MIDREN-42939 format. One record per residue (C-alpha): residue in one letter; x, y, z. Coordinates in steps of 0.1 Angstrom, whole numbers, padded with zeros to 4 digits, always signed. Layout:
<rs>
aXYZ
...
</rs>
This chain:
<rs>
m+0267+0153-0013
n+0276+0160+0023
n+0245+0182+0027
f+0225+0157+0012
n+0239+0130+0036
s+0232+0154+0066
f+0196+0157+0054
l+0191+0119+0054
e+0205+0116+0089
t+0184+0144+0102
a+0153+0129+0086
n+0159+0094+0097
s+0166+0105+0133
f+0131+0119+0134
l+0113+0092+0114
w+0129+0064+0132
h+0127+0078+0168
n+0122+0051+0193
a+0087+0064+0200
v+0078+0055+0161
l+0093+0020+0166
f+0072+0014+0197
l+0042+0026+0181
v+0046+0002+0153
l+0053-0026+0176
a+0023-0017+0197
t+0000-0016+0166
g+0012-0052+0158
i+0006-0064+0193
t-0030-0048+0193
f-0040-0063+0160
t-0025-0097+0172
l-0048-0096+0202
w-0078-0081+0183
t-0078-0109+0157
r-0070-0135+0183
f-0037-0143+0168
s-0043-0143+0130
q-0007-0157+0126
f-0020-0191+0133
r-0048-0187+0107
s-0023-0178+0082
l-0002-0207+0087
t-0031-0230+0084
h-0062-0217+0063
g-0039-0194+0044
l-0018-0223+0029
h-0050-0240+0018
v-0060-0207+0000
l-0025-0203-0014
r-0027-0239-0028
g-0058-0228-0050
r-0086-0246-0030
y-0105-0213-0033
d-0096-0199-0066
n-0125-0190-0087
p-0121-0177-0123
s-0155-0157-0119
d-0143-0137-0089
p-0131-0099-0095
g-0093-0094-0099
a-0065-0101-0123
i-0043-0129-0108
n-0047-0157-0083
h-0039-0161-0047
f-0004-0177-0054
q+0007-0150-0079
a-0007-0122-0056
l+0015-0135-0027
s+0046-0141-0053
a+0042-0106-0065
a+0042-0092-0029
l+0070-0116-0018
s+0092-0105-0048
a+0092-0070-0033
t+0097-0082+0004
v+0120-0112-0002
g+0148-0091-0016
l+0180-0075-0009
g+0166-0065+0025
n+0170-0102+0034
i+0206-0102+0022
g+0219-0067+0026
g+0194-0053+0051
v+0201-0081+0075
a+0238-0075+0071
l+0234-0038+0078
a+0214-0046+0110
i+0241-0068+0124
s+0270-0046+0113
l+0255-0016+0130
g+0233-0032+0157
g+0249-0064+0165
p+0236-0098+0167
g+0207-0087+0190
a+0191-0070+0162
v+0180-0104+0148
f+0158-0109+0178
w+0140-0077+0172
m+0136-0087+0135
w+0120-0119+0149
v+0095-0099+0171
v+0085-0076+0142
g+0081-0105+0118
f+0057-0123+0143
f+0036-0093+0151
g+0040-0081+0116
m+0019-0110+0104
a-0011-0094+0121
l-0002-0060+0108
k-0001-0073+0073
t-0034-0092+0077
t-0052-0061+0089
e-0041-0038+0063
v-0047-0060+0034
t-0081-0068+0048
l-0086-0030+0046
a-0072-0027+0011
m-0095-0056-0003
l-0126-0041+0014
y-0121-0007-0003
r-0104-0016-0036
n-0115-0001-0068
t-0131-0028-0089
n-0146-0006-0116
d-0126-0027-0140
p-0129-0061-0125
d-0099-0074-0144
n-0077-0044-0132
p-0085-0036-0098
h-0067-0008-0077
g-0061-0011-0040
g-0041+0002-0012
a-0043+0027+0017
m-0051+0057-0007
w-0082+0039-0019
v-0091+0030+0018
i-0090+0065+0033
s-0105+0081+0002
k-0134+0058+0000
a-0139+0055+0037
l-0144+0094+0040
a-0163+0096+0006
d-0197+0097+0025
g-0204+0130+0042
p-0198+0167+0039
p-0174+0178+0013
w-0147+0185+0037
r-0145+0149+0045
q-0142+0140+0010
r-0114+0165+0005
l-0097+0151+0036
g-0099+0116+0022
k-0083+0124-0011
l-0056+0146+0006
i-0045+0118+0029
g-0046+0093+0000
g-0025+0115-0021
l-0002+0121+0009
f+0002+0083+0012
c+0009+0080-0027
v+0037+0107-0024
t+0053+0087+0004
l+0049+0055-0017
l+0068+0070-0046
v+0096+0081-0023
t+0099+0046-0011
t+0097+0033-0045
v+0126+0055-0056
t+0147+0048-0026
g+0143+0013-0010
g+0124-0004-0040
n+0150+0008-0065
m+0182+0026-0057
f+0189+0005-0026
q+0186-0026-0050
a+0206-0013-0077
w+0233-0001-0057
n+0238-0034-0039
v+0238-0053-0073
g+0263-0028-0087
n+0284-0031-0054
m+0284-0069-0056
t+0292-0071-0093
e+0322-0047-0091
l+0335-0064-0059
y+0335-0099-0074
f+0338-0095-0112
d+0355-0061-0116
v+0326-0048-0138
p+0319-0012-0132
g+0286-0007-0112
i+0270+0015-0139
v+0270-0017-0162
a+0249-0035-0136
g+0227-0006-0133
i+0221-0006-0172
a+0216-0042-0173
l+0190-0039-0145
a+0172-0010-0161
i+0167-0032-0194
i+0155-0063-0177
v+0130-0046-0153
g+0118-0023-0181
l+0111-0055-0202
v+0089-0071-0175
i+0070-0039-0162
l+0059-0028-0196
g+0037-0058-0196
g+0016-0047-0166
i+0004-0067-0136
h-0004-0099-0156
r+0033-0102-0168
i+0045-0091-0133
g+0024-0119-0117
r+0037-0146-0141
v+0074-0136-0138
a+0071-0134-0099
a+0053-0167-0096
a+0082-0184-0116
l+0111-0163-0101
v+0102-0161-0065
p+0103-0200-0057
f+0134-0204-0078
m+0154-0176-0064
i+0144-0186-0027
t+0154-0223-0032
i+0188-0214-0045
y+0194-0191-0016
f+0181-0216+0009
v+0202-0246-0002
a+0234-0225+0000
a+0226-0211+0033
l+0218-0244+0048
y+0249-0259+0036
v+0270-0233+0053
l+0249-0237+0085
a+0255-0274+0082
m+0293-0269+0080
n+0290-0250+0114
a+0262-0270+0130
g+0279-0273+0162
d+0282-0234+0167
i+0245-0228+0161
p+0232-0231+0197
a+0257-0207+0207
m+0247-0183+0181
f+0212-0183+0193
g+0224-0177+0228
l+0245-0148+0215
i+0214-0133+0198
f+0192-0136+0227
r+0218-0120+0253
s+0226-0093+0228
a+0190-0082+0225
f+0189-0074+0261
s+0224-0062+0269
p+0252-0043+0253
t+0273-0062+0228
e+0311-0059+0233
a+0335-0047+0207
s+0352-0074+0188
g+0371-0071+0155
a+0356-0051+0130
f+0323-0048+0154
i+0327-0017+0174
g+0301-0024+0200
g+0264-0019+0203
t+0238-0011+0229
m+0207-0029+0235
g+0188+0004+0222
y+0207+0002+0188
a+0201-0035+0185
f+0164-0028+0190
l+0165+0002+0167
y+0183-0015+0137
g+0165-0049+0142
m+0132-0031+0141
k+0141-0007+0111
r+0156-0035+0089
a+0127-0059+0097
i+0100-0033+0086
f+0121-0025+0055
s+0123-0062+0047
n+0088-0074+0055
e+0070-0039+0049
a+0045-0047+0078
g+0026-0016+0083
q+0043+0001+0054
g+0013-0002+0031
t+0029-0014+0000
s+0021-0050-0004
p-0016-0045-0001
i-0016-0029-0035
a-0003-0061-0050
h-0028-0083-0031
s-0056-0061-0042
a-0051-0076-0078
a-0061-0110-0065
k-0090-0128-0078
t-0114-0133-0048
s-0149-0122-0036
e-0138-0125-0001
p-0115-0097+0012
v-0103-0115+0042
r-0093-0146+0022
e-0064-0129+0005
s-0054-0111+0038
v-0049-0144+0055
v-0026-0153+0027
a-0007-0120+0031
g+0000-0128+0067
l+0025-0155+0054
e+0046-0127+0042
p+0064-0117+0072
f+0068-0152+0082
i+0085-0163+0051
d+0105-0132+0048
t+0116-0124+0081
i+0113-0153+0105
v+0127-0178+0077
t+0147-0159+0052
c+0163-0132+0073
t+0171-0157+0100
l+0190-0180+0075
t+0211-0148+0064
a+0218-0138+0100
l+0230-0172+0111
v+0254-0175+0082
i+0269-0140+0090
i+0270-0147+0128
v+0282-0184+0127
t+0310-0176+0104
g+0323-0147+0124
t+0321-0123+0095
w+0302-0097+0115
n+0333-0093+0140
r+0359-0104+0115
a+0396-0097+0120
a+0417-0068+0104
e+0430-0074+0070
a+0461-0053+0075
t+0479-0033+0102
l+0489+0001+0103
p+0525+0012+0115
d+0526+0021+0152
n+0537+0057+0141
v+0503+0066+0124
q+0484+0087+0147
p+0454+0111+0142
i+0460+0147+0133
a+0438+0177+0136
v+0427+0193+0103
a+0401+0218+0118
a+0386+0225+0152
g+0370+0193+0163
e+0378+0176+0130
w+0404+0147+0128
t+0420+0125+0103
l+0450+0103+0095
p+0477+0114+0071
e+0478+0097+0038
t+0493+0063+0045
d+0511+0036+0023
a+0487+0008+0023
p+0502-0021+0045
a+0503-0057+0030
r+0468-0072+0029
i+0464-0107+0045
g+0453-0133+0018
s+0448-0107-0009
t+0464-0076-0025
w+0449-0041-0030
s+0437-0033-0064
g+0424+0003-0057
g+0390+0015-0048
e+0385-0008-0018
r+0366+0012+0011
v+0383+0004+0045
f+0382+0017+0080
t+0401+0018+0112
i+0389+0022+0148
l+0398+0052+0168
r+0390+0059+0206
s+0374+0093+0214
a+0344+0110+0228
p+0317+0085+0241
n+0296+0071+0212
e+0260+0066+0222
q+0256+0040+0194
t+0281+0016+0208
g+0280+0023+0245
n+0317+0028+0245
d+0343+0054+0230
l+0351+0036+0197
h+0344+0051+0162
r+0351+0041+0128
l+0374+0062+0106
a+0366+0056+0067
g+0393+0056+0041
t+0396+0045+0006
i+0425+0027-0011
a+0439+0047-0040
i+0469+0039-0065
a+0496+0066-0062
a+0516+0079-0092
t+0543+0054-0084
g+0518+0026-0088
a+0519+0017-0049
p+0486+0016-0031
v+0478+0042-0004
i+0451+0050+0019
r+0435+0082+0018
w+0413+0088+0050
n+0380+0108+0056
t+0375+0129+0086
l+0361+0122+0122
q+0340+0149+0141
s+0351+0148+0177
a+0355+0173+0206
e+0381+0151+0219
a+0414+0142+0205
p+0411+0106+0191
q+0436+0078+0196
m+0442+0046+0176
a+0423+0016+0191
d+0444-0013+0175
h+0460-0001+0142
g+0439-0025+0124
i+0426-0020+0088
y+0392-0035+0080
v+0377-0038+0046
s+0342-0022+0047
y+0319-0048+0033
v+0286-0031+0028
g+0252-0047+0028
a+0249-0077+0006
a+0287-0078+0002
l+0291-0088+0040
t+0267-0117+0034
a+0289-0128+0004
v+0320-0128+0024
a+0302-0149+0049
f+0296-0176+0023
d+0331-0173+0009
s+0345-0179+0044
v+0331-0215+0044
v+0334-0225+0006
p+0355-0200-0014
g+0335-0188-0045
l+0303-0197-0029
g+0295-0161-0022
r+0309-0149-0054
w+0284-0171-0075
v+0254-0179-0054
v+0251-0145-0035
t+0257-0127-0066
l+0230-0147-0084
a+0207-0142-0057
v+0213-0104-0053
w+0205-0101-0091
l+0173-0121-0088
f+0161-0104-0057
a+0168-0070-0068
i+0151-0077-0102
s+0121-0092-0083
t+0118-0063-0060
m+0122-0038-0085
i+0095-0051-0106
s+0069-0053-0077
y+0078-0018-0066
s+0072-0005-0099
y+0037-0017-0099
y+0032-0001-0064
a+0044+0032-0078
e+0023+0028-0110
q-0008+0026-0087
g+0002+0056-0068
i+0006+0074-0102
v-0028+0063-0112
y-0043+0076-0081
l-0025+0109-0082
a-0025+0118-0120
g-0042+0091-0140
e-0032+0065-0165
r-0015+0087-0189
w+0015+0093-0167
v+0022+0056-0161
a+0044+0050-0191
p+0066+0081-0185
f+0071+0071-0149
k+0082+0036-0160
y+0109+0050-0181
a+0121+0074-0152
y+0119+0045-0127
c+0143+0023-0149
s+0167+0051-0152
l+0170+0055-0115
a+0187+0020-0114
i+0214+0035-0136
i+0218+0068-0113
a+0221+0047-0082
t+0252+0029-0095
l+0271+0061-0103
g+0290+0057-0070
f+0275+0086-0046
l+0267+0059-0020
k+0298+0048-0001
s+0291+0035+0035
d+0266+0012+0052
a+0254+0042+0070
q+0245+0061+0040
l+0228+0032+0026
d+0207+0026+0056
n+0196+0062+0057
l+0185+0063+0022
s+0165+0030+0023
g+0151+0040+0057
l+0137+0076+0044
g+0108+0062+0023
t+0099+0034+0048
g+0096+0059+0077
l+0075+0083+0056
m+0052+0055+0046
l+0047+0044+0083
f+0037+0080+0094
v+0009+0079+0069
n-0003+0042+0069
i-0002+0033+0107
p-0028+0062+0115
i-0050+0048+0088
m-0048+0015+0102
w-0058+0026+0137
f-0085+0049+0123
m-0101+0022+0101
g-0089-0011+0120
h-0123-0017+0135
r-0139-0024+0101
a-0110-0047+0091
i-0115-0067+0125
r-0153-0069+0119
a-0149-0085+0084
y-0121-0107+0097
r-0141-0122+0126
d-0172-0125+0101
y-0152-0145+0077
m-0137-0168+0104
a-0171-0174+0120
r-0185-0185+0086
l-0155-0204+0078
d-0155-0224+0112
s-0193-0230+0111
g-0187-0247+0076
q-0210-0221+0057
m-0181-0217+0030
g-0171-0254+0029
a-0136-0265+0019
g-0134-0249-0014
h-0127-0274-0041
v-0100-0299-0049
p-0067-0281-0053
p-0058-0277-0090
a-0025-0289-0105
l+0004-0270-0090
r+0016-0261-0124
d-0018-0244-0130
v-0017-0225-0097
i+0019-0212-0105
s+0011-0203-0140
g-0023-0187-0131
h-0042-0210-0156
d-0065-0222-0127
v-0083-0188-0128
d-0081-0182-0166
p-0116-0176-0178
</rs>
C-alpha cells in the first residue's frame, strides 16, 4: 500500500504541476473573452431554456434540458462540495476558497465551450439514445481526410475514454463511497463496508434502467438534496452572521499571502492555497474535464448551443454557490483550525527508527476533551523539523491511530515522519483527523449538536448516490465507444462492486484521498484541454451564430413555459 500511495503522489505531482493549473485557468480566460463573457448568457437565456421555454418533443435526444442539467449536476454537486472543500481548506487554508471562485467563474465559459463541441459532434444515429463527449468530437472532426487522420482521431478518442474510466473509478466512485463509509462509521459506528454494500445496491438499481431512469431520478433527487443542505448551511451561517465579513476578509488575504499556523492547521503558502483551490474546484465542477458534456449530449434539442448555455450554469451552482456555503461553514465555526482534543505529556519526544525516519513511542492516550476514545480514531500531532514547502514553515503532521490495548486502555500507535533533521514537539497537542466530509459535519455539529450527524450524513449519502449514478453513465458511454454495447452490463456490475472495495479501509488520510481523486481528474485534463484548443474555434463560430439569431429575434421567445412538474418529470418532451 505504501508503494501505491507513493505512485499516487508522484503521478499527482506531475498531473497537477502549477503549469497545468495555469493552463486550465488560461483556457477559461480565453474562452470567456472569446465568447464575450458567456457567463451572463447562462444566467439569463440559460434560465429560460432550463425552465422549458424551448423544449420540443420532436427534437433528437432522450431527456429535456432540466433533466440533462440535473444529471450533470448530480455528478458535480456531490462530495466535492462537502468533502472536497474541506480537503482544500484543511490542506491549503482559507485562501483556497478564493481560487475556487476564480475557477468557478471562468469554468462557466469552459463548460459552455466543451458542451457546444459535444453537441455539435454527438452521435444521433439513434435519435432517442444519442452519444456524445470529447471522444466523439475528436474522432468525427478528424474523420474527413487521409486514413492516418481517422486513426489519430480514434486513438485520441480512445485515450480520452481510458482517462474517463480512471476518473469514474477514482473520483466518481471510490472517493464518494469512502466518504460515505467514513461518515457512517464515525457517527453511527456502522462498519464502512456495510455502507459500501448499501451504496452498491442502490446505485445498481438506478443505473440498470439507463439514461431515462437516471434522468428522472436526478431531476427529483438534485433539487431535494441541495435544498436540505442549503437550509442547514444557511442556519449555521445565520448563527454566526457577525463573523462572516471577517471570514471573507480572511479568504481574500490568504489567497495572496501565507496563512499562519493555528491549531490543527499547520500553515499554508499562497502557492498551495492556489493549488488546492484550483484542484478541488476542477474536481468539483469538472470544468475542462470533459465529463458533463456526455450527460448534456442526451438532451432533446436541435440547437447545440442552447444546451451548452444551460451547461454554463453548472460551475455557478456547484462552485460559486454550494462550495462557498460549505467553505463559510467550516471557516466561520473555526473547525479548520480547531484546538487540540487532548495533550501529550511533556516527556513524550520523537525517537529515530531508521536513518532520516522518526516516530513517537507508543503512548497511553490522554483524556479526550468532551468525549472518550473508542478505538480506531485517526489522530495527529504537530512536529517541528526541516522546512515544509507546503506550509512555508517548519511544521509537519505526524499521524497516529488510537488502539485498545490488552488491558482495555486506549493507546496511540504512531506512524513515521521522513526528515533529514531531528524533529521536536510543537505543542504536544493531539488533534483528531477529520477527513473530507467528516470535517464539514464537525463544523455543523459545533453550532447545533447532532446537525452534522444527521443533515450532513444524509447529504453525504444523497450526494454520493447522485454522483455515482451520473458517473456510471459517463463510464458507460466510454465503454460503448471503446468496446460496444455488449460490455456495458458487465461494467455496471464491476462499477457497483468498487463501492464496496473503497470502504475496506485502505484509505486513511486526507492526503491519500486527495491523491486518489486527483489522479483521474488530472489525466482527463491532459486529454480534453488540447481538444478544446484544437476545436474551440468551431464552438465559438456556432456560439456566435446562435446568439446573433437569438438577439435578432429569428428564434423568437420559445413558448409558454410548461408546468414545473412536467419539466421535472420530463413529461413536457414525452412524444
